[in-house]
C-alpha positions in Angstrom: 0.0 0.0 0.0 1.5 3.4 -1.0 2.4 5.9 1.8 0.9 9.4 2.0 3.3 12.1 1.0 4.7 13.5 3.3 4.7 11.0 6.1 7.1 8.9 8.2 6.3 5.9 5.9 7.0 7.9 2.8 10.3 9.1 4.3 11.3 5.5 5.1 10.4 4.4 1.5 12.5 7.2 0.1 15.5 6.3 2.3 15.3 2.6 1.3 15.0 3.6 -2.4 18.0 6.0 -2.3 20.1 3.3 -0.6 19.3 0.6 -3.1 19.3 2.7 -6.3 22.6 2.0 -8.0 22.4 5.0 -10.4 21.8 7.4 -7.6 24.6 5.8 -5.5 27.0 6.2 -8.4 26.1 9.8 -9.4 25.9 11.0 -5.7 29.1 9.2 -4.7 30.8 12.5 -3.9 27.9 14.4 -2.4 28.5 15.4 1.2 25.6 17.3 2.8 22.4 17.1 4.8 19.2 18.9 4.0 16.1 20.2 5.8 13.0 20.6 3.7 10.4 23.1 5.0 7.1 22.5 3.4 4.7 25.4 3.7 0.9 24.8 3.7 -1.0 25.1 0.5 -3.5 22.9 -1.3 -4.0 19.6 0.7 -1.5 20.5 3.4 -3.0 22.6 6.2 0.1 23.1 8.4 3.8 23.5 7.9 6.1 20.6 8.3 9.7 19.8 8.0 11.8 16.8 7.2 15.6 16.1 7.5 17.8 14.0 5.2 21.5 13.1 5.8 22.9 12.3 2.4 26.5 11.1 2.3 28.4 9.6 -0.6 25.4 8.2 -2.4 23.6 6.9 0.7 20.9 8.2 2.9 22.2 7.8 6.5 19.2 9.4 8.2 15.8 10.7 7.3 13.1 11.9 9.7 10.3 14.4 10.3 11.5 17.4 12.3 9.1 18.9 14.8 8.4 22.6 14.8 11.0 24.4 16.8 13.6 21.6 16.6 17.1 23.1 16.5 18.4 20.7 13.8 20.7 22.5 11.3 21.8 21.3 7.9 24.1 22.3 5.1 21.1 23.0 2.9 17.8 24.5 4.0 15.0 24.2 1.3 11.6 25.8 1.5 8.7 25.3 -0.8 4.9 25.3 -0.7 3.3 21.9 -0.6 1.8 22.6 -4.1 5.2 23.5 -5.6 6.9 20.5 -4.1 4.1 18.2 -5.4 4.6 19.7 -8.9 8.3 18.9 -8.7 7.5 15.3 -7.5 5.0 14.9 -10.3 7.5 16.1 -12.9 5.4 19.2 -13.7 8.0 21.6 -12.4 11.7 21.2 -13.1 13.6 21.3 -9.8 16.4 23.5 -11.1 13.9 25.9 -12.6 12.0 25.9 -9.3 15.3 26.9 -7.6 16.0 29.6 -10.1 12.5 31.1 -9.9 12.5 30.8 -6.0 9.5 28.4 -6.0 12.0 26.2 -4.2 14.1 28.5 -2.0 17.6 27.2 -1.1 19.9 28.4 1.7 23.4 26.9 1.6 26.2 26.8 -0.9 24.6 27.4 -4.3 28.0 26.9 -6.1 28.2 23.4 -4.5 24.6 22.7 -5.5 25.2 23.9 -9.1 28.4 21.8 -9.4 26.2 18.8 -8.3 23.2 19.3 -10.5 23.3 15.6 -11.7 23.1 14.5 -8.0 20.2 16.9 -7.4 18.3 15.6 -10.4 18.9 11.9 -9.4 17.7 12.6 -5.9 14.5 14.2 -7.4 14.1 11.1 -9.7 14.3 8.8 -6.7 11.7 10.9 -4.8 9.5 10.9 -7.9 9.8 7.1 -8.1 8.6 6.8 -4.5 5.9 9.4 -4.9 4.4 8.1 -8.3 1.9 5.7 -6.6 1.0 8.2 -3.9 0.1 11.3 -5.9 -1.0 9.9 -9.2 -1.8 12.2 -12.1 
């Protein structure tokens, strides 16, 4: 049964998928950085939420929901409305275009992010794979 996006179950599925996806592992083999995603309410999401990912050399070492007010810090801090994040996950909004138009706001080293565009795109592909059965068309 598919998991609701975003949920603890969806996060677990994403972690498992990232850790077994050989293409992601190869392309992300040099990535060193964790991320916090802030999802702002819009559409079906009524309240803000946050989740954390520790991505290191092609593996996801940790992934979890982060409660409001949690002091967790990360190398990259990403913020998007639920609707824009869903559009990225459905392939309706290119993730790099979303960053450039600030529909997906990024705090952290943009030069590092831009040098690692293939890693970013592979991460998004894996998230789309996990999400396909959840969001549908």
